[in-house]
mmCIF file of the N, C-alpha and C atoms, coordinates in Angstrom:
data_MODEL
# 
_entry.id   MODEL 
# 
loop_
_atom_site.group_PDB 
_atom_site.id 
_atom_site.type_symbol 
_atom_site.label_atom_id 
_atom_site.label_alt_id 
_atom_site.label_comp_id 
_atom_site.label_asym_id 
_atom_site.label_entity_id 
_atom_site.label_seq_id 
_atom_site.pdbx_PDB_ins_code 
_atom_site.Cartn_x 
_atom_site.Cartn_y 
_atom_site.Cartn_z 
_atom_site.occupancy 
_atom_site.B_iso_or_equiv 
_atom_site.pdbx_formal_charge 
_atom_site.auth_seq_id 
_atom_site.auth_comp_id 
_atom_site.auth_asym_id 
_atom_site.auth_atom_id 
_atom_site.pdbx_PDB_model_num 
ATOM 1   N N  . UNK A 1 1  ? 1.205   -1.147 0.183   1.00 0.00 ? 1  UNK A N  1 
ATOM 2   C CA . UNK A 1 1  ? 0.137   -0.099 0.307   1.00 0.00 ? 1  UNK A CA 1 
ATOM 3   C C  . UNK A 1 1  ? 0.545   1.105  0.113   1.00 0.00 ? 1  UNK A C  1 
ATOM 4   N N  . UNK A 1 2  ? 0.967   2.164  -1.173  1.00 0.00 ? 2  UNK A N  1 
ATOM 5   C CA . UNK A 1 2  ? 1.631   3.371  -1.096  1.00 0.00 ? 2  UNK A CA 1 
ATOM 6   C C  . UNK A 1 2  ? 0.952   4.353  0.069   1.00 0.00 ? 2  UNK A C  1 
ATOM 7   N N  . UNK A 1 3  ? 2.055   5.288  0.187   1.00 0.00 ? 3  UNK A N  1 
ATOM 8   C CA . UNK A 1 3  ? 1.531   6.265  1.593   1.00 0.00 ? 3  UNK A CA 1 
ATOM 9   C C  . UNK A 1 3  ? 0.107   7.260  1.297   1.00 0.00 ? 3  UNK A C  1 
ATOM 10  N N  . UNK A 1 4  ? 0.218   7.389  -0.226  1.00 0.00 ? 4  UNK A N  1 
ATOM 11  C CA . UNK A 1 4  ? -1.046  8.186  -0.691  1.00 0.00 ? 4  UNK A CA 1 
ATOM 12  C C  . UNK A 1 4  ? -2.512  7.228  -0.530  1.00 0.00 ? 4  UNK A C  1 
ATOM 13  N N  . UNK A 1 5  ? -2.284  5.948  -0.604  1.00 0.00 ? 5  UNK A N  1 
ATOM 14  C CA . UNK A 1 5  ? -3.660  5.277  -0.166  1.00 0.00 ? 5  UNK A CA 1 
ATOM 15  C C  . UNK A 1 5  ? -3.625  5.063  1.128   1.00 0.00 ? 5  UNK A C  1 
ATOM 16  N N  . UNK A 1 6  ? -2.697  5.048  2.266   1.00 0.00 ? 6  UNK A N  1 
ATOM 17  C CA . UNK A 1 6  ? -2.901  4.785  3.481   1.00 0.00 ? 6  UNK A CA 1 
ATOM 18  C C  . UNK A 1 6  ? -3.434  6.772  4.131   1.00 0.00 ? 6  UNK A C  1 
ATOM 19  N N  . UNK A 1 7  ? -2.826  7.416  3.427   1.00 0.00 ? 7  UNK A N  1 
ATOM 20  C CA . UNK A 1 7  ? -3.473  8.750  3.842   1.00 0.00 ? 7  UNK A CA 1 
ATOM 21  C C  . UNK A 1 7  ? -4.993  8.695  3.387   1.00 0.00 ? 7  UNK A C  1 
ATOM 22  N N  . UNK A 1 8  ? -5.449  8.378  2.471   1.00 0.00 ? 8  UNK A N  1 
ATOM 23  C CA . UNK A 1 8  ? -7.045  8.184  1.968   1.00 0.00 ? 8  UNK A CA 1 
ATOM 24  C C  . UNK A 1 8  ? -7.558  7.605  2.977   1.00 0.00 ? 8  UNK A C  1 
ATOM 25  N N  . UNK A 1 9  ? -7.138  6.210  3.166   1.00 0.00 ? 9  UNK A N  1 
ATOM 26  C CA . UNK A 1 9  ? -7.818  5.437  4.443   1.00 0.00 ? 9  UNK A CA 1 
ATOM 27  C C  . UNK A 1 9  ? -7.795  6.433  5.489   1.00 0.00 ? 9  UNK A C  1 
ATOM 28  N N  . UNK A 1 10 ? -6.769  6.854  5.957   1.00 0.00 ? 10 UNK A N  1 
ATOM 29  C CA . UNK A 1 10 ? -6.672  7.143  7.254   1.00 0.00 ? 10 UNK A CA 1 
ATOM 30  C C  . UNK A 1 10 ? -7.611  8.843  7.280   1.00 0.00 ? 10 UNK A C  1 
ATOM 31  N N  . UNK A 1 11 ? -7.692  9.665  6.291   1.00 0.00 ? 11 UNK A N  1 
ATOM 32  C CA . UNK A 1 11 ? -8.518  10.502 6.488   1.00 0.00 ? 11 UNK A CA 1 
ATOM 33  C C  . UNK A 1 11 ? -9.848  10.456 5.878   1.00 0.00 ? 11 UNK A C  1 
ATOM 34  N N  . UNK A 1 12 ? -10.203 9.632  5.511   1.00 0.00 ? 12 UNK A N  1 
ATOM 35  C CA . UNK A 1 12 ? -11.357 9.363  4.743   1.00 0.00 ? 12 UNK A CA 1 
ATOM 36  C C  . UNK A 1 12 ? -11.931 9.745  3.120   1.00 0.00 ? 12 UNK A C  1 
ATOM 37  N N  . UNK A 1 13 ? -10.539 10.000 2.528   1.00 0.00 ? 13 UNK A N  1 
ATOM 38  C CA . UNK A 1 13 ? -10.587 10.829 1.041   1.00 0.00 ? 13 UNK A CA 1 
ATOM 39  C C  . UNK A 1 13 ? -10.993 9.560  0.168   1.00 0.00 ? 13 UNK A C  1 
ATOM 40  N N  . UNK A 1 14 ? -11.751 9.803  -0.477  1.00 0.00 ? 14 UNK A N  1 
ATOM 41  C CA . UNK A 1 14 ? -11.985 8.964  -1.742  1.00 0.00 ? 14 UNK A CA 1 
ATOM 42  C C  . UNK A 1 14 ? -10.846 8.623  -2.791  1.00 0.00 ? 14 UNK A C  1 
ATOM 43  N N  . UNK A 1 15 ? -10.237 9.767  -3.145  1.00 0.00 ? 15 UNK A N  1 
ATOM 44  C CA . UNK A 1 15 ? -9.170  9.645  -4.173  1.00 0.00 ? 15 UNK A CA 1 
ATOM 45  C C  . UNK A 1 15 ? -8.348  10.700 -3.772  1.00 0.00 ? 15 UNK A C  1 
ATOM 46  N N  . UNK A 1 16 ? -7.039  10.614 -3.573  1.00 0.00 ? 16 UNK A N  1 
ATOM 47  C CA . UNK A 1 16 ? -5.850  11.249 -3.238  1.00 0.00 ? 16 UNK A CA 1 
ATOM 48  C C  . UNK A 1 16 ? -5.197  11.879 -4.678  1.00 0.00 ? 16 UNK A C  1 
ATOM 49  N N  . UNK A 1 17 ? -5.449  10.970 -5.560  1.00 0.00 ? 17 UNK A N  1 
ATOM 50  C CA . UNK A 1 17 ? -4.970  11.482 -7.056  1.00 0.00 ? 17 UNK A CA 1 
ATOM 51  C C  . UNK A 1 17 ? -6.028  12.603 -7.263  1.00 0.00 ? 17 UNK A C  1 
ATOM 52  N N  . UNK A 1 18 ? -6.910  12.952 -6.468  1.00 0.00 ? 18 UNK A N  1 
ATOM 53  C CA . UNK A 1 18 ? -7.761  14.425 -7.292  1.00 0.00 ? 18 UNK A CA 1 
ATOM 54  C C  . UNK A 1 18 ? -6.970  15.428 -6.344  1.00 0.00 ? 18 UNK A C  1 
ATOM 55  N N  . UNK A 1 19 ? -6.685  15.226 -5.249  1.00 0.00 ? 19 UNK A N  1 
ATOM 56  C CA . UNK A 1 19 ? -6.198  15.859 -4.103  1.00 0.00 ? 19 UNK A CA 1 
ATOM 57  C C  . UNK A 1 19 ? -4.585  16.431 -4.426  1.00 0.00 ? 19 UNK A C  1 
ATOM 58  N N  . UNK A 1 20 ? -3.664  15.759 -5.248  1.00 0.00 ? 20 UNK A N  1 
ATOM 59  C CA . UNK A 1 20 ? -2.749  15.757 -5.192  1.00 0.00 ? 20 UNK A CA 1 
ATOM 60  C C  . UNK A 1 20 ? -2.612  15.463 -6.767  1.00 0.00 ? 20 UNK A C  1 
ATOM 61  N N  . UNK A 1 21 ? -1.761  16.370 -7.472  1.00 0.00 ? 21 UNK A N  1 
ATOM 62  C CA . UNK A 1 21 ? -1.959  15.699 -8.725  1.00 0.00 ? 21 UNK A CA 1 
ATOM 63  C C  . UNK A 1 21 ? -0.769  17.244 -9.844  1.00 0.00 ? 21 UNK A C  1 
ATOM 64  N N  . UNK A 1 22 ? -0.505  16.853 -10.607 1.00 0.00 ? 22 UNK A N  1 
ATOM 65  C CA . UNK A 1 22 ? 0.231   17.945 -11.656 1.00 0.00 ? 22 UNK A CA 1 
ATOM 66  C C  . UNK A 1 22 ? -1.034  19.265 -11.916 1.00 0.00 ? 22 UNK A C  1 
ATOM 67  N N  . UNK A 1 23 ? -0.286  20.474 -11.590 1.00 0.00 ? 23 UNK A N  1 
ATOM 68  C CA . UNK A 1 23 ? -0.996  21.668 -11.582 1.00 0.00 ? 23 UNK A CA 1 
ATOM 69  C C  . UNK A 1 23 ? -1.310  21.884 -13.265 1.00 0.00 ? 23 UNK A C  1 
ATOM 70  N N  . UNK A 1 24 ? -2.632  22.350 -12.733 1.00 0.00 ? 24 UNK A N  1 
ATOM 71  C CA . UNK A 1 24 ? -3.640  22.482 -13.747 1.00 0.00 ? 24 UNK A CA 1 
ATOM 72  C C  . UNK A 1 24 ? -2.623  24.183 -14.957 1.00 0.00 ? 24 UNK A C  1 
ATOM 73  N N  . UNK A 1 25 ? -2.881  24.058 -15.799 1.00 0.00 ? 25 UNK A N  1 
ATOM 74  C CA . UNK A 1 25 ? -2.075  25.167 -16.694 1.00 0.00 ? 25 UNK A CA 1 
ATOM 75  C C  . UNK A 1 25 ? -2.383  26.423 -15.964 1.00 0.00 ? 25 UNK A C  1 
ATOM 76  N N  . UNK A 1 26 ? -3.305  26.830 -15.831 1.00 0.00 ? 26 UNK A N  1 
ATOM 77  C CA . UNK A 1 26 ? -3.594  27.970 -14.839 1.00 0.00 ? 26 UNK A CA 1 
ATOM 78  C C  . UNK A 1 26 ? -3.175  28.372 -13.542 1.00 0.00 ? 26 UNK A C  1 
ATOM 79  N N  . UNK A 1 27 ? -3.540  26.865 -12.885 1.00 0.00 ? 27 UNK A N  1 
ATOM 80  C CA . UNK A 1 27 ? -2.448  27.505 -11.860 1.00 0.00 ? 27 UNK A CA 1 
ATOM 81  C C  . UNK A 1 27 ? -0.799  27.327 -11.540 1.00 0.00 ? 27 UNK A C  1 
ATOM 82  N N  . UNK A 1 28 ? -0.434  27.012 -12.983 1.00 0.00 ? 28 UNK A N  1 
ATOM 83  C CA . UNK A 1 28 ? 1.142   27.219 -12.714 1.00 0.00 ? 28 UNK A CA 1 
ATOM 84  C C  . UNK A 1 28 ? 1.894   28.793 -12.729 1.00 0.00 ? 28 UNK A C  1 
ATOM 85  N N  . UNK A 1 29 ? 2.819   29.001 -12.339 1.00 0.00 ? 29 UNK A N  1 
ATOM 86  C CA . UNK A 1 29 ? 3.290   30.452 -12.184 1.00 0.00 ? 29 UNK A CA 1 
ATOM 87  C C  . UNK A 1 29 ? 4.740   29.964 -13.080 1.00 0.00 ? 29 UNK A C  1 
ATOM 88  N N  . UNK A 1 30 ? 5.062   29.236 -13.225 1.00 0.00 ? 30 UNK A N  1 
ATOM 89  C CA . UNK A 1 30 ? 6.027   28.851 -14.479 1.00 0.00 ? 30 UNK A CA 1 
ATOM 90  C C  . UNK A 1 30 ? 5.904   27.518 -15.200 1.00 0.00 ? 30 UNK A C  1 
ATOM 91  N N  . UNK A 1 31 ? 6.651   27.794 -16.145 1.00 0.00 ? 31 UNK A N  1 
ATOM 92  C CA . UNK A 1 31 ? 6.739   26.156 -17.213 1.00 0.00 ? 31 UNK A CA 1 
ATOM 93  C C  . UNK A 1 31 ? 7.164   24.690 -16.619 1.00 0.00 ? 31 UNK A C  1 
ATOM 94  N N  . UNK A 1 32 ? 7.912   25.131 -15.213 1.00 0.00 ? 32 UNK A N  1 
ATOM 95  C CA . UNK A 1 32 ? 8.539   23.914 -14.720 1.00 0.00 ? 32 UNK A CA 1 
ATOM 96  C C  . UNK A 1 32 ? 7.421   23.116 -14.148 1.00 0.00 ? 32 UNK A C  1 
ATOM 97  N N  . UNK A 1 33 ? 7.677   21.633 -14.295 1.00 0.00 ? 33 UNK A N  1 
ATOM 98  C CA . UNK A 1 33 ? 6.697   20.532 -13.547 1.00 0.00 ? 33 UNK A CA 1 
ATOM 99  C C  . UNK A 1 33 ? 6.738   20.872 -12.108 1.00 0.00 ? 33 UNK A C  1 
ATOM 100 N N  . UNK A 1 34 ? 4.945   21.332 -12.046 1.00 0.00 ? 34 UNK A N  1 
ATOM 101 C CA . UNK A 1 34 ? 4.940   21.472 -10.564 1.00 0.00 ? 34 UNK A CA 1 
ATOM 102 C C  . UNK A 1 34 ? 3.754   20.506 -9.839  1.00 0.00 ? 34 UNK A C  1 
ATOM 103 N N  . UNK A 1 35 ? 3.901   19.882 -8.547  1.00 0.00 ? 35 UNK A N  1 
ATOM 104 C CA . UNK A 1 35 ? 2.530   19.440 -8.173  1.00 0.00 ? 35 UNK A CA 1 
ATOM 105 C C  . UNK A 1 35 ? 2.217   20.145 -7.311  1.00 0.00 ? 35 UNK A C  1 
ATOM 106 N N  . UNK A 1 36 ? 0.482   19.891 -7.563  1.00 0.00 ? 36 UNK A N  1 
ATOM 107 C CA . UNK A 1 36 ? -0.036  21.073 -6.505  1.00 0.00 ? 36 UNK A CA 1 
ATOM 108 C C  . UNK A 1 36 ? -1.594  20.039 -5.696  1.00 0.00 ? 36 UNK A C  1 
ATOM 109 N N  . UNK A 1 37 ? -1.611  20.808 -4.305  1.00 0.00 ? 37 UNK A N  1 
ATOM 110 C CA . UNK A 1 37 ? -2.487  19.984 -3.496  1.00 0.00 ? 37 UNK A CA 1 
ATOM 111 C C  . UNK A 1 37 ? -3.969  21.584 -3.443  1.00 0.00 ? 37 UNK A C  1 
ATOM 112 N N  . UNK A 1 38 ? -4.990  20.451 -4.351  1.00 0.00 ? 38 UNK A N  1 
ATOM 113 C CA . UNK A 1 38 ? -5.997  21.035 -4.081  1.00 0.00 ? 38 UNK A CA 1 
ATOM 114 C C  . UNK A 1 38 ? -6.890  20.737 -2.810  1.00 0.00 ? 38 UNK A C  1 
ATOM 115 N N  . UNK A 1 39 ? -7.877  21.175 -2.391  1.00 0.00 ? 39 UNK A N  1 
ATOM 116 C CA . UNK A 1 39 ? -9.059  21.103 -1.417  1.00 0.00 ? 39 UNK A CA 1 
ATOM 117 C C  . UNK A 1 39 ? -9.869  19.949 -2.271  1.00 0.00 ? 39 UNK A C  1 
ATOM 118 N N  . UNK A 1 40 ? -11.013 19.374 -1.399  1.00 0.00 ? 40 UNK A N  1 
ATOM 119 C CA . UNK A 1 40 ? -11.900 18.616 -1.739  1.00 0.00 ? 40 UNK A CA 1 
ATOM 120 C C  . UNK A 1 40 ? -12.636 19.336 -2.660  1.00 0.00 ? 40 UNK A C  1 
ATOM 121 N N  . UNK A 1 41 ? -13.016 20.308 -2.612  1.00 0.00 ? 41 UNK A N  1 
ATOM 122 C CA . UNK A 1 41 ? -13.618 21.602 -3.497  1.00 0.00 ? 41 UNK A CA 1 
ATOM 123 C C  . UNK A 1 41 ? -12.671 22.107 -4.766  1.00 0.00 ? 41 UNK A C  1 
ATOM 124 N N  . UNK A 1 42 ? -11.859 22.019 -4.926  1.00 0.00 ? 42 UNK A N  1 
ATOM 125 C CA . UNK A 1 42 ? -10.762 22.191 -5.967  1.00 0.00 ? 42 UNK A CA 1 
ATOM 126 C C  . UNK A 1 42 ? -9.830  23.773 -5.595  1.00 0.00 ? 42 UNK A C  1 
ATOM 127 N N  . UNK A 1 43 ? -9.853  23.988 -4.514  1.00 0.00 ? 43 UNK A N  1 
ATOM 128 C CA . UNK A 1 43 ? -9.205  25.603 -3.860  1.00 0.00 ? 43 UNK A CA 1 
ATOM 129 C C  . UNK A 1 43 ? -7.802  24.637 -3.754  1.00 0.00 ? 43 UNK A C  1 
ATOM 130 N N  . UNK A 1 44 ? -6.985  25.708 -4.766  1.00 0.00 ? 44 UNK A N  1 
ATOM 131 C CA . UNK A 1 44 ? -5.594  25.368 -4.812  1.00 0.00 ? 44 UNK A CA 1 
ATOM 132 C C  . UNK A 1 44 ? -4.728  25.600 -3.281  1.00 0.00 ? 44 UNK A C  1 
ATOM 133 N N  . UNK A 1 45 ? -4.229  24.660 -2.676  1.00 0.00 ? 45 UNK A N  1 
ATOM 134 C CA . UNK A 1 45 ? -3.694  24.913 -1.306  1.00 0.00 ? 45 UNK A CA 1 
ATOM 135 C C  . UNK A 1 45 ? -2.454  25.630 -1.160  1.00 0.00 ? 45 UNK A C  1 
ATOM 136 N N  . UNK A 1 46 ? -1.653  24.859 -2.526  1.00 0.00 ? 46 UNK A N  1 
ATOM 137 C CA . UNK A 1 46 ? -0.603  25.180 -2.611  1.00 0.00 ? 46 UNK A CA 1 
ATOM 138 C C  . UNK A 1 46 ? 0.725   24.827 -3.491  1.00 0.00 ? 46 UNK A C  1 
ATOM 139 N N  . UNK A 1 47 ? 1.664   25.178 -4.739  1.00 0.00 ? 47 UNK A N  1 
ATOM 140 C CA . UNK A 1 47 ? 2.245   24.396 -5.279  1.00 0.00 ? 47 UNK A CA 1 
ATOM 141 C C  . UNK A 1 47 ? 3.860   23.821 -4.814  1.00 0.00 ? 47 UNK A C  1 
ATOM 142 N N  . UNK A 1 48 ? 4.026   22.738 -5.223  1.00 0.00 ? 48 UNK A N  1 
ATOM 143 C CA . UNK A 1 48 ? 5.605   22.113 -4.942  1.00 0.00 ? 48 UNK A CA 1 
ATOM 144 C C  . UNK A 1 48 ? 6.225   21.528 -5.601  1.00 0.00 ? 48 UNK A C  1 
ATOM 145 N N  . UNK A 1 49 ? 7.434   21.315 -5.925  1.00 0.00 ? 49 UNK A N  1 
ATOM 146 C CA . UNK A 1 49 ? 8.901   21.033 -6.723  1.00 0.00 ? 49 UNK A CA 1 
ATOM 147 C C  . UNK A 1 49 ? 8.191   19.587 -6.934  1.00 0.00 ? 49 UNK A C  1 
ATOM 148 N N  . UNK A 1 50 ? 7.822   18.902 -5.792  1.00 0.00 ? 50 UNK A N  1 
ATOM 149 C CA . UNK A 1 50 ? 8.006   17.181 -6.244  1.00 0.00 ? 50 UNK A CA 1 
ATOM 150 C C  . UNK A 1 50 ? 6.617   16.875 -4.984  1.00 0.00 ? 50 UNK A C  1 
ATOM 151 N N  . UNK A 1 51 ? 6.385   16.028 -5.596  1.00 0.00 ? 51 UNK A N  1 
ATOM 152 C CA . UNK A 1 51 ? 5.528   15.097 -5.338  1.00 0.00 ? 51 UNK A CA 1 
ATOM 153 C C  . UNK A 1 51 ? 5.265   14.918 -3.605  1.00 0.00 ? 51 UNK A C  1 
ATOM 154 N N  . UNK A 1 52 ? 6.443   14.495 -3.371  1.00 0.00 ? 52 UNK A N  1 
ATOM 155 C CA . UNK A 1 52 ? 6.678   13.762 -1.802  1.00 0.00 ? 52 UNK A CA 1 
ATOM 156 C C  . UNK A 1 52 ? 6.766   15.237 -1.084  1.00 0.00 ? 52 UNK A C  1 
ATOM 157 N N  . UNK A 1 53 ? 7.016   16.407 -1.422  1.00 0.00 ? 53 UNK A N  1 
ATOM 158 C CA . UNK A 1 53 ? 6.502   17.643 -0.756  1.00 0.00 ? 53 UNK A CA 1 
ATOM 159 C C  . UNK A 1 53 ? 5.101   17.772 -0.959  1.00 0.00 ? 53 UNK A C  1 
ATOM 160 N N  . UNK A 1 54 ? 4.191   17.406 -1.848  1.00 0.00 ? 54 UNK A N  1 
ATOM 161 C CA . UNK A 1 54 ? 2.939   18.085 -1.883  1.00 0.00 ? 54 UNK A CA 1 
ATOM 162 C C  . UNK A 1 54 ? 2.526   16.687 -0.635  1.00 0.00 ? 54 UNK A C  1 
ATOM 163 N N  . UNK A 1 55 ? 2.901   15.649 -0.912  1.00 0.00 ? 55 UNK A N  1 
ATOM 164 C CA . UNK A 1 55 ? 2.184   14.799 0.049   1.00 0.00 ? 55 UNK A CA 1 
ATOM 165 C C  . UNK A 1 55 ? 2.636   15.378 1.675   1.00 0.00 ? 55 UNK A C  1 
ATOM 166 N N  . UNK A 1 56 ? 3.278   15.773 1.785   1.00 0.00 ? 56 UNK A N  1 
ATOM 167 C CA . UNK A 1 56 ? 4.194   16.038 3.131   1.00 0.00 ? 56 UNK A CA 1 
ATOM 168 C C  . UNK A 1 56 ? 3.141   16.940 3.595   1.00 0.00 ? 56 UNK A C  1 
ATOM 169 N N  . UNK A 1 57 ? 3.063   18.211 2.953   1.00 0.00 ? 57 UNK A N  1 
ATOM 170 C CA . UNK A 1 57 ? 2.090   19.261 3.293   1.00 0.00 ? 57 UNK A CA 1 
ATOM 171 C C  . UNK A 1 57 ? 0.887   19.019 3.289   1.00 0.00 ? 57 UNK A C  1 
ATOM 172 N N  . UNK A 1 58 ? 0.518   17.961 2.266   1.00 0.00 ? 58 UNK A N  1 
ATOM 173 C CA . UNK A 1 58 ? -1.646  17.436 2.754   1.00 0.00 ? 58 UNK A CA 1 
ATOM 174 C C  . UNK A 1 58 ? -1.275  16.946 4.260   1.00 0.00 ? 58 UNK A C  1 
ATOM 175 N N  . UNK A 1 59 ? -0.467  16.118 4.173   1.00 0.00 ? 59 UNK A N  1 
ATOM 176 C CA . UNK A 1 59 ? -0.320  15.789 6.003   1.00 0.00 ? 59 UNK A CA 1 
ATOM 177 C C  . UNK A 1 59 ? -0.237  16.574 6.715   1.00 0.00 ? 59 UNK A C  1 
ATOM 178 N N  . UNK A 1 60 ? 0.211   17.435 6.623   1.00 0.00 ? 60 UNK A N  1 
ATOM 179 C CA . UNK A 1 60 ? 0.088   18.484 7.590   1.00 0.00 ? 60 UNK A CA 1 
ATOM 180 C C  . UNK A 1 60 ? -0.616  19.414 8.257   1.00 0.00 ? 60 UNK A C  1 
ATOM 181 N N  . UNK A 1 61 ? -1.573  19.582 6.728   1.00 0.00 ? 61 UNK A N  1 
ATOM 182 C CA . UNK A 1 61 ? -2.808  19.924 6.701   1.00 0.00 ? 61 UNK A CA 1 
ATOM 183 C C  . UNK A 1 61 ? -4.006  19.294 6.934   1.00 0.00 ? 61 UNK A C  1 
ATOM 184 N N  . UNK A 1 62 ? -3.912  17.598 6.707   1.00 0.00 ? 62 UNK A N  1 
ATOM 185 C CA . UNK A 1 62 ? -4.758  17.087 7.686   1.00 0.00 ? 62 UNK A CA 1 
ATOM 186 C C  . UNK A 1 62 ? -4.814  16.850 8.637   1.00 0.00 ? 62 UNK A C  1 
ATOM 187 N N  . UNK A 1 63 ? -3.612  16.945 10.044  1.00 0.00 ? 63 UNK A N  1 
ATOM 188 C CA . UNK A 1 63 ? -2.925  16.476 10.925  1.00 0.00 ? 63 UNK A CA 1 
ATOM 189 C C  . UNK A 1 63 ? -3.693  17.845 11.737  1.00 0.00 ? 63 UNK A C  1 
ATOM 190 N N  . UNK A 1 64 ? -3.192  19.198 11.307  1.00 0.00 ? 64 UNK A N  1 
ATOM 191 C CA . UNK A 1 64 ? -3.994  20.197 11.876  1.00 0.00 ? 64 UNK A CA 1 
ATOM 192 C C  . UNK A 1 64 ? -5.773  20.508 11.784  1.00 0.00 ? 64 UNK A C  1 
ATOM 193 N N  . UNK A 1 65 ? -6.243  20.246 10.572  1.00 0.00 ? 65 UNK A N  1 
ATOM 194 C CA . UNK A 1 65 ? -7.605  20.071 10.669  1.00 0.00 ? 65 UNK A CA 1 
ATOM 195 C C  . UNK A 1 65 ? -8.297  19.105 11.625  1.00 0.00 ? 65 UNK A C  1 
ATOM 196 N N  . UNK A 1 66 ? -7.666  17.818 11.955  1.00 0.00 ? 66 UNK A N  1 
ATOM 197 C CA . UNK A 1 66 ? -8.341  16.903 12.402  1.00 0.00 ? 66 UNK A CA 1 
ATOM 198 C C  . UNK A 1 66 ? -8.162  17.300 14.055  1.00 0.00 ? 66 UNK A C  1 
ATOM 199 N N  . UNK A 1 67 ? -6.765  18.238 14.136  1.00 0.00 ? 67 UNK A N  1 
ATOM 200 C CA . UNK A 1 67 ? -6.200  18.285 15.417  1.00 0.00 ? 67 UNK A CA 1 
ATOM 201 C C  . UNK A 1 67 ? -7.530  19.274 16.020  1.00 0.00 ? 67 UNK A C  1 
ATOM 202 N N  . UNK A 1 68 ? -7.776  20.318 15.366  1.00 0.00 ? 68 UNK A N  1 
ATOM 203 C CA . UNK A 1 68 ? -8.476  21.349 15.889  1.00 0.00 ? 68 UNK A CA 1 
ATOM 204 C C  . UNK A 1 68 ? -9.603  20.777 15.940  1.00 0.00 ? 68 UNK A C  1 
ATOM 205 N N  . UNK A 1 69 ? -10.626 19.565 15.430  1.00 0.00 ? 69 UNK A N  1 
ATOM 206 C CA . UNK A 1 69 ? -12.285 19.003 15.403  1.00 0.00 ? 69 UNK A CA 1 
ATOM 207 C C  . UNK A 1 69 ? -11.628 18.527 16.804  1.00 0.00 ? 69 UNK A C  1 
ATOM 208 N N  . UNK A 1 70 ? -10.656 17.485 17.350  1.00 0.00 ? 70 UNK A N  1 
ATOM 209 C CA . UNK A 1 70 ? -10.668 16.982 18.608  1.00 0.00 ? 70 UNK A CA 1 
ATOM 210 C C  . UNK A 1 70 ? -11.057 17.772 19.516  1.00 0.00 ? 70 UNK A C  1 
ATOM 211 N N  . UNK A 1 71 ? -10.385 18.966 19.765  1.00 0.00 ? 71 UNK A N  1 
ATOM 212 C CA . UNK A 1 71 ? -10.458 20.251 20.205  1.00 0.00 ? 71 UNK A CA 1 
ATOM 213 C C  . UNK A 1 71 ? -8.914  19.902 21.644  1.00 0.00 ? 71 UNK A C  1 
ATOM 214 N N  . UNK A 1 72 ? -7.933  19.584 20.945  1.00 0.00 ? 72 UNK A N  1 
ATOM 215 C CA . UNK A 1 72 ? -6.871  19.691 21.276  1.00 0.00 ? 72 UNK A CA 1 
ATOM 216 C C  . UNK A 1 72 ? -6.266  21.082 21.416  1.00 0.00 ? 72 UNK A C  1 
ATOM 217 N N  . UNK A 1 73 ? -5.065  21.156 22.075  1.00 0.00 ? 73 UNK A N  1 
ATOM 218 C CA . UNK A 1 73 ? -4.265  22.715 22.253  1.00 0.00 ? 73 UNK A CA 1 
ATOM 219 C C  . UNK A 1 73 ? -3.036  22.620 21.681  1.00 0.00 ? 73 UNK A C  1 
# 
């Protein structure tokens, strides 16, 4: 099982390939290959040079989203 599959199971996401993918042409700032993290509604959450960096940022986003829901300080 890949890291993306484990993240999807852990956070209840149906398809992480919809959340982390190559940037759309309108979301790119340069002609470089760029990976983007999108919200489940399609909002751009960030641009990253590698897929690994995008996955790392998504894990951070999900951690803080769920931490806030539990009421942790």
